C-alpha positions as CSV (number, residue, x, y, z in Angstrom):
1,M,0.0,0.0,0.0
2,D,1.3,3.5,-0.9
3,V,1.7,6.0,1.9
4,V,0.1,9.3,1.1
5,N,1.7,12.5,2.4
6,D,-1.2,14.5,3.7
7,P,0.0,17.2,6.1
8,L,-3.6,18.5,6.3
9,E,-5.1,15.2,7.1
10,S,-6.8,16.2,10.4
11,F,-8.4,19.3,8.7
12,N,-9.3,17.3,5.6
13,R,-11.1,14.6,7.6
14,V,-13.2,17.2,9.5
15,I,-14.1,19.0,6.3
16,F,-14.9,15.7,4.6
17,E,-17.3,14.7,7.4
18,I,-19.0,18.2,7.2
19,N,-19.3,17.8,3.4
20,L,-20.7,14.3,3.8
21,F,-23.3,15.6,6.3
22,L,-24.2,18.6,4.0
23,D,-24.5,16.3,1.0
24,G,-26.9,14.0,2.8
25,I,-29.2,16.7,4.2
26,L,-29.1,19.5,1.6
27,I,-27.1,19.0,-1.6
28,K,-28.3,15.6,-2.7
29,P,-32.0,16.2,-1.9
30,L,-31.8,19.5,-3.8
31,A,-30.1,17.8,-6.8
32,I,-32.8,15.0,-6.8
33,L,-35.5,17.6,-6.6
34,Y,-34.0,19.6,-9.5
35,R,-33.6,16.4,-11.5
36,D,-37.2,15.3,-10.8
37,L,-38.9,18.7,-11.4
38,V,-36.9,20.1,-14.3
39,P,-37.2,18.4,-17.7
40,P,-33.9,17.1,-19.2
41,E,-34.1,19.5,-22.1
42,V,-34.4,22.5,-19.7
43,R,-31.5,21.1,-17.6
44,T,-29.4,20.8,-20.8
45,G,-30.3,24.4,-21.8
46,V,-29.4,25.7,-18.3
47,H,-26.1,23.8,-18.4
48,N,-25.3,25.1,-21.9
49,A,-26.0,28.7,-20.9
50,L,-23.9,28.5,-17.8
51,V,-21.0,27.0,-19.8
52,N,-21.4,29.8,-22.3
53,L,-21.5,32.5,-19.6
54,R,-18.2,31.1,-18.3
55,S,-16.4,31.6,-21.7
56,P,-14.7,34.9,-20.6
57,V,-12.9,32.9,-17.8
58,T,-11.8,30.3,-20.3
59,L,-10.7,33.1,-22.8
60,A,-8.7,35.0,-20.1
61,N,-6.9,31.8,-19.1
62,D,-6.3,30.8,-22.7
63,L,-4.6,34.1,-23.2
64,M,-2.6,34.0,-20.0
65,Q,-1.3,30.5,-21.0
66,G,-0.3,31.8,-24.4
67,E,-2.9,29.6,-26.2
68,T,-4.0,32.0,-28.9
69,D,-5.5,29.3,-31.1
70,R,-7.6,28.0,-28.3
71,A,-8.5,31.6,-27.4
72,G,-9.8,32.1,-31.0
73,I,-11.9,28.9,-30.6
74,T,-13.3,30.2,-27.3
75,V,-14.3,33.5,-29.0
76,K,-15.9,31.7,-31.9
77,R,-17.9,29.4,-29.6
78,F,-19.0,32.3,-27.4
79,F,-20.1,34.4,-30.4
80,V,-22.0,31.5,-32.1
81,N,-23.7,30.3,-29.0
82,S,-24.5,33.8,-27.7
83,T,-26.3,34.7,-31.0
84,V,-27.5,31.7,-32.9
85,G,-27.6,29.6,-29.7
86,L,-30.0,32.0,-28.0
87,G,-27.7,33.3,-25.3
88,G,-26.0,29.9,-25.0
89,V,-29.1,27.8,-24.3
90,L,-28.3,25.9,-27.5
91,D,-24.8,24.6,-28.2
92,V,-24.8,25.4,-31.9
93,A,-21.0,25.7,-31.9
94,S,-20.6,22.0,-31.2
95,D,-23.1,21.2,-33.9
96,L,-20.8,23.2,-36.3
97,G,-17.7,21.3,-35.2
98,I,-16.4,24.1,-32.9
99,E,-15.5,22.0,-29.9
100,G,-15.3,23.6,-26.5
101,H,-12.7,23.3,-23.8
102,R,-12.4,24.7,-20.3
103,E,-9.5,26.5,-18.7
104,D,-9.2,27.9,-15.2
105,F,-6.6,29.9,-13.3
106,G,-5.4,26.8,-11.4
107,Q,-4.4,25.4,-14.8
108,T,-2.8,28.7,-15.7
109,L,-0.8,28.6,-12.5
110,A,0.3,25.1,-13.4
111,V,1.4,26.2,-16.9
112,W,3.4,29.0,-15.2
113,G,5.2,26.3,-13.1
114,S,3.3,26.4,-9.8
115,G,3.0,23.1,-8.0
116,E,-0.3,21.9,-6.8
117,G,0.6,21.7,-3.1
118,P,-0.9,19.2,-0.6
119,Y,-4.2,17.5,-0.9
120,L,-7.0,19.7,0.4
121,V,-10.7,19.1,1.1
122,V,-12.6,22.3,0.5
123,P,-15.9,22.9,2.3
124,I,-18.9,22.0,0.0
125,L,-16.6,21.7,-3.1
126,G,-14.7,18.6,-2.0
127,P,-11.2,17.4,-3.0
128,S,-8.7,20.0,-4.4
129,N,-5.4,21.5,-3.7
130,P,-4.2,25.0,-2.7
131,R,-3.2,26.0,-6.3
132,D,-6.7,25.1,-7.7
133,L,-8.5,26.7,-4.8
134,L,-6.5,29.9,-5.4
135,G,-7.4,29.5,-9.1
136,L,-11.1,29.2,-8.3
137,I,-11.0,32.4,-6.2
138,A,-9.1,34.3,-8.9
139,D,-11.6,33.1,-11.6
140,G,-14.4,34.4,-9.5
141,F,-13.2,37.9,-10.2
142,I,-13.5,37.5,-14.0
143,D,-16.5,35.1,-14.1
144,P,-19.6,37.1,-15.3
145,F,-21.8,34.7,-13.3
146,T,-20.3,36.4,-10.2
147,Y,-21.9,39.6,-11.2
148,V,-25.1,38.3,-12.8
149,A,-26.2,36.0,-9.9
150,P,-28.3,37.7,-7.2
151,T,-26.6,38.2,-3.9
């Protein structure tokens, strides 16, 4: 058996138990309710719109990683899905062969040479590492959903 270096093990175990509790009493019941009440086509449209709305985050990280070709694809997808795809509800770009991808600031930090750091269990979000948690926080500043969602 491999030995895992987990310097945050005590913290991670506590957060894991909290997450397990929250999943059982809140997150899973809400997910089941959403699945049961919302038709699959509507769920797909919501998913597509949220992915489309996140395009500026992917674009910014494409550019910070020096991935200009991928940045161009991100712009094309965003334009097509935002117009012909009714604000992103329909993924017309994929139907046209313009395949999407996702980039985040954690990946950008990795491209820049940052190590991931130790295993980390994040409240509600689950398994991660410090680099990706920092990336998630940084992405929040450029994610349009941050500014569109009601507070």
